[in-house]
C-alpha positions in Angstrom: 254.5 68.3 175.0 254.4 71.7 176.5 257.0 74.0 174.9 259.2 71.1 173.8 259.4 70.7 170.0 261.7 68.6 167.8 264.4 70.5 166.0 263.5 68.8 162.7 260.9 66.5 161.2 261.9 64.3 158.3 259.2 63.5 155.8 259.0 61.7 152.4 257.8 63.9 149.6 254.1 63.9 150.3 252.6 67.4 149.9 249.7 66.6 152.2 252.1 65.6 155.0 254.2 68.8 154.4 251.1 71.0 154.3 249.7 69.5 157.6 253.0 69.9 159.4 253.5 73.5 158.2 249.9 74.3 159.2 250.5 72.9 162.7 253.7 74.8 163.3 253.1 78.2 161.6 251.5 79.8 164.6 253.1 77.6 167.3 255.1 80.0 169.6 257.4 77.1 170.6 258.6 76.9 167.0 259.4 80.5 166.5 261.5 83.3 168.1 261.5 87.0 167.5 264.6 88.1 165.6 266.0 91.6 165.2 263.7 94.0 163.3 260.7 92.1 164.5 261.2 89.2 162.0 260.2 85.7 163.2 262.8 83.0 162.9 261.9 79.3 163.0 263.7 77.6 165.9 262.0 74.2 165.9 260.1 71.7 163.7 262.1 72.4 160.6 260.8 70.2 157.8 263.4 68.1 156.0 262.8 65.9 153.1 264.3 62.4 153.4 267.6 62.2 151.4 266.6 58.9 149.9 263.3 60.3 148.5 265.1 63.4 147.2 267.5 61.3 145.2 264.7 58.9 144.1 262.8 61.9 142.7 265.9 63.0 140.8 266.3 59.6 139.2 262.6 59.2 138.4 261.8 62.8 137.2 264.9 64.6 136.2 267.3 62.1 134.7 264.9 61.0 131.9 265.1 64.6 130.7 268.9 64.9 130.9 271.2 63.6 128.2 272.8 60.4 129.4 276.4 61.8 129.1 275.4 64.6 131.6 273.6 62.5 134.2 276.6 61.7 136.4 277.6 65.4 136.5 274.1 66.6 137.3 273.7 64.0 140.0 277.1 64.9 141.5 276.3 68.7 141.3 272.9 68.2 143.0 274.4 66.0 145.8 277.1 68.6 146.4 274.3 71.2 146.7 272.5 69.2 149.3 275.5 68.0 151.3 277.5 71.3 151.4 274.8 73.7 152.4 275.0 74.3 156.1 272.4 77.1 156.2 269.6 78.5 154.1 271.8 81.3 152.8 274.5 78.8 151.9 271.9 76.6 150.1 270.7 79.6 148.2 274.2 80.5 147.1 274.9 76.9 145.9 271.4 76.8 144.3 272.0 80.0 142.2 275.4 78.6 141.2 273.7 75.4 140.0 271.2 77.3 138.0 274.1 79.2 136.3 276.0 76.1 135.6 273.0 74.6 133.8 271.6 77.8 132.3 271.8 76.3 128.8 269.7 73.2 129.8 266.0 74.1 130.0 264.9 70.7 131.5 267.4 70.9 134.4 266.5 74.6 135.0 262.7 73.8 135.0 263.0 70.9 137.3 265.3 72.5 139.8 263.3 75.8 139.7 259.8 74.3 140.0 260.4 72.0 142.9 262.5 68.9 143.3 259.6 66.6 143.9 258.1 67.3 140.5 255.5 64.9 139.3 256.0 62.4 142.1 254.7 64.9 144.6 251.2 65.1 143.0 
């Protein structure tokens, strides 16, 4: 495809698929640009996880560990995180806020901190 690359690639939550795409684009000059201070910035082939699979992983892996009376609130909080983050910095701010909001809930903290695919990724 010459120097043409898609802006984003949507995958399910398969780690082999993710690793192969990341391996293919990590040294691809069409996917990266030099930023100030010599840092590389990814400009193409961003990997996105399918929204359906993200929510499915929450329901299958996280919710069994969350008290029933909190599940709607946790689901809403995590959807807000995903829907209202327009940049990586924005996502990180929302993510840190989510961790603070649930700092007294070890299962939520562990799941969110260790990766959102959890057991279903293996």
